[in-house]
Backbone bond lengths (Angstrom), bond angles and torsions (degrees), N, CA, C in turn:
res aa  C-N    CA-C-N  psi(-1)  N-CA   C-N-CA  omega(-1)  CA-C   N-CA-C  phi
1 X - - - 1.524 - - 1.580 102.40 -
2 X 1.317 114.27 133.92 1.405 118.89 179.85 1.539 112.10 -83.20
3 X 1.305 118.39 143.73 1.427 123.37 -179.31 1.468 108.44 -91.48
4 X 1.374 115.18 173.23 1.441 122.01 -179.86 1.553 108.34 -81.38
5 X 1.284 116.75 144.69 1.469 122.36 170.65 1.453 111.41 -107.60
6 X 1.284 119.03 148.48 1.467 127.59 177.62 1.496 107.56 -137.98
7 X 1.336 114.98 168.01 1.477 117.70 174.89 1.549 109.32 -144.50
8 X 1.291 114.65 162.52 1.399 119.98 175.81 1.525 106.14 -152.29
9 X 1.364 113.19 143.22 1.449 120.57 -172.37 1.554 110.32 -113.18
10 X 1.335 114.53 136.01 1.417 121.51 178.38 1.565 108.43 -116.59
11 X 1.288 115.77 132.80 1.448 117.48 179.24 1.561 107.08 -112.79
12 X 1.315 116.09 114.77 1.435 121.80 179.79 1.549 111.02 -78.97
13 X 1.356 115.57 150.25 1.439 119.45 172.36 1.510 111.27 -62.39
14 X 1.380 118.33 144.30 1.432 116.82 -174.77 1.600 106.99 -77.23
15 X 1.309 114.29 146.34 1.543 117.41 178.07 1.496 105.25 -77.25
16 X 1.365 113.17 159.50 1.470 120.87 -177.20 1.552 108.40 -80.26
17 X 1.296 115.59 155.63 1.455 123.75 171.16 1.515 107.83 -116.28
18 X 1.342 116.73 164.96 1.398 122.55 174.39 1.587 109.90 -72.50
19 X 1.308 114.20 139.83 1.433 118.72 174.35 1.504 114.49 100.01
20 X 1.321 116.07 176.66 1.432 124.30 -177.29 1.558 109.01 -124.46
21 X 1.361 112.24 150.87 1.469 121.20 171.48 1.480 106.14 -71.98
22 X 1.382 115.94 163.62 1.496 120.24 176.75 1.511 112.78 -58.15
23 X 1.344 121.17 -26.08 1.454 122.45 177.68 1.489 112.40 -83.73
24 X 1.346 116.06 -1.32 1.534 118.41 178.00 1.475 113.04 97.77
25 X 1.345 121.85 -8.85 1.461 122.74 179.91 1.490 107.88 -75.91
26 X 1.338 116.15 152.03 1.493 118.63 176.66 1.523 111.75 -65.91
27 X 1.336 117.01 145.08 1.435 120.61 176.50 1.552 105.97 -73.12
28 X 1.326 114.70 150.07 1.562 123.17 177.13 1.470 105.41 -143.54
29 X 1.361 114.41 146.43 1.392 121.30 166.00 1.519 112.51 -69.72
30 X 1.313 117.18 171.47 1.479 120.58 178.95 1.574 109.30 -70.46
31 X 1.359 116.97 149.58 1.453 118.53 172.94 1.564 109.16 -61.98
32 X 1.278 114.52 156.85 1.506 120.06 177.24 1.464 112.09 -119.61
33 X 1.334 112.86 129.51 1.497 119.76 -179.43 1.518 110.63 -100.04
34 X 1.340 116.35 132.48 1.459 121.28 178.57 1.508 105.98 -119.56
35 X 1.347 117.55 142.01 1.474 120.01 -178.01 1.456 107.67 -118.23
36 X 1.366 115.00 133.06 1.462 121.58 179.00 1.579 103.43 -107.29
37 X 1.337 117.30 118.60 1.421 120.66 177.11 1.558 104.80 -106.74
38 X 1.313 116.66 128.03 1.476 120.91 -170.74 1.502 115.67 -141.65
39 X 1.275 114.55 154.07 1.495 124.48 170.09 1.537 108.66 -109.62
40 X 1.256 112.45 -154.05 1.528 121.28 179.21 1.502 110.15 -68.08
41 X 1.269 121.28 -35.44 1.440 127.53 -172.80 1.497 116.32 -120.92
42 X 1.318 117.84 -43.31 1.481 122.31 -167.39 1.584 108.76 -115.05
43 X 1.307 113.29 161.68 1.449 119.17 177.94 1.494 111.63 -149.85
44 X 1.328 117.12 157.92 1.429 122.48 173.88 1.576 104.43 -127.31
45 X 1.355 113.87 153.00 1.443 122.80 -176.44 1.511 111.32 -122.22
46 X 1.311 116.04 139.38 1.475 118.23 173.55 1.553 107.54 -113.70
47 X 1.331 113.94 143.38 1.426 124.33 172.37 1.517 114.98 53.01
48 X 1.342 118.78 81.28 1.416 119.82 -170.06 1.540 117.80 -82.28
49 X 1.247 116.58 10.63 1.512 117.08 -177.01 1.508 114.54 96.42
50 X 1.294 117.50 169.23 1.440 121.39 -172.07 1.552 113.61 -115.50
51 X 1.329 117.30 -19.92 1.493 120.97 -177.00 1.510 111.98 -111.85
52 X 1.267 114.80 162.57 1.508 118.61 173.39 1.475 112.53 -57.74
53 X 1.392 115.45 -46.83 1.421 120.52 179.08 1.515 112.99 -58.32
54 X 1.357 118.11 -46.59 1.403 120.82 174.70 1.484 115.75 -58.50
55 X 1.401 115.78 -38.65 1.414 121.12 179.05 1.537 111.35 -66.32
56 X 1.335 116.80 -41.41 1.434 123.23 -179.36 1.538 111.91 -61.67
57 X 1.325 117.38 -47.46 1.446 121.52 -176.03 1.603 107.76 -70.15
58 X 1.297 114.82 -41.59 1.431 119.04 178.69 1.518 112.08 -66.05
59 X 1.310 118.74 -37.92 1.465 121.72 178.59 1.547 108.91 -65.49
60 X 1.304 120.77 -39.93 1.453 122.12 175.04 1.487 111.66 -61.90
61 X 1.336 118.97 -40.03 1.487 122.91 177.79 1.470 111.03 -64.92
62 X 1.356 116.98 -43.56 1.505 118.38 179.86 1.530 108.04 -67.16
63 X 1.296 120.09 -42.45 1.518 119.56 -178.82 1.514 109.56 -62.21
64 X 1.333 117.84 -33.78 1.481 119.20 -179.95 1.536 112.67 -63.83
65 X 1.350 119.60 -18.54 1.429 123.76 -176.35 1.596 109.62 -81.75
66 X 1.341 117.19 -13.25 1.473 119.53 175.79 1.428 116.55 66.48
67 X 1.345 120.50 29.33 1.433 124.85 179.67 1.607 108.29 -114.73
68 X 1.344 114.15 158.65 1.488 120.98 178.30 1.547 104.10 -86.79
69 X 1.350 114.78 111.52 1.481 119.52 177.89 1.513 108.26 -74.69
70 X 1.358 116.57 113.31 1.483 121.90 -175.57 1.570 110.15 -97.30
71 X 1.287 121.40 -30.91 1.502 122.44 -175.00 1.491 111.27 -148.00
72 X 1.248 117.45 150.33 1.435 124.52 167.96 1.534 112.50 -121.27
73 X 1.258 120.30 126.24 1.498 122.10 178.54 1.471 107.93 -111.77
74 X 1.367 112.48 132.35 1.455 122.21 179.64 1.566 107.40 -112.35
75 X 1.334 113.18 113.71 1.472 118.47 176.33 1.482 107.40 -96.70
76 X 1.366 113.31 153.64 1.492 120.49 -179.34 1.509 110.70 -147.54
77 X 1.287 116.64 150.68 1.414 125.02 178.43 1.498 111.45 -95.01
78 X 1.294 123.09 14.62 1.388 123.34 -177.68 1.512 112.40 -90.96
79 X 1.316 118.50 179.94 1.475 121.62 -175.73 1.517 110.42 -66.69
80 X 1.392 119.95 -23.09 1.435 119.01 -177.09 1.504 116.09 -74.64
81 X 1.352 114.24 -12.81 1.472 120.77 178.08 1.455 115.11 77.05
82 X 1.338 120.13 -167.55 1.463 123.75 -173.53 1.530 109.98 -67.40
83 X 1.302 117.81 147.01 1.428 123.21 177.26 1.487 108.97 -129.40
84 X 1.273 116.05 141.34 1.536 117.15 177.54 1.483 108.75 -144.99
85 X 1.297 116.06 159.22 1.494 123.42 -178.74 1.473 112.62 -158.83
86 X 1.345 115.41 159.99 1.474 117.75 176.55 1.490 115.67 -68.93
């Protein structure tokens, strides 16, 4: 019997860039969204972030869900296409 699946989205703060915007504010990259898809026991994660700080915050969020993380999928908009791994 198949269980129910659910998902939750986490949006990380954008990392800083070098330089300032014309209005004097610091430049920042775009925020990054990660999706946790989960069942009763296991979960998979998409797009885990780019920096150590993003990974740390996201890891704490995933751990708070109380699921066994089985896979992480990394999607990309480059010519190499989607990448995934265990």
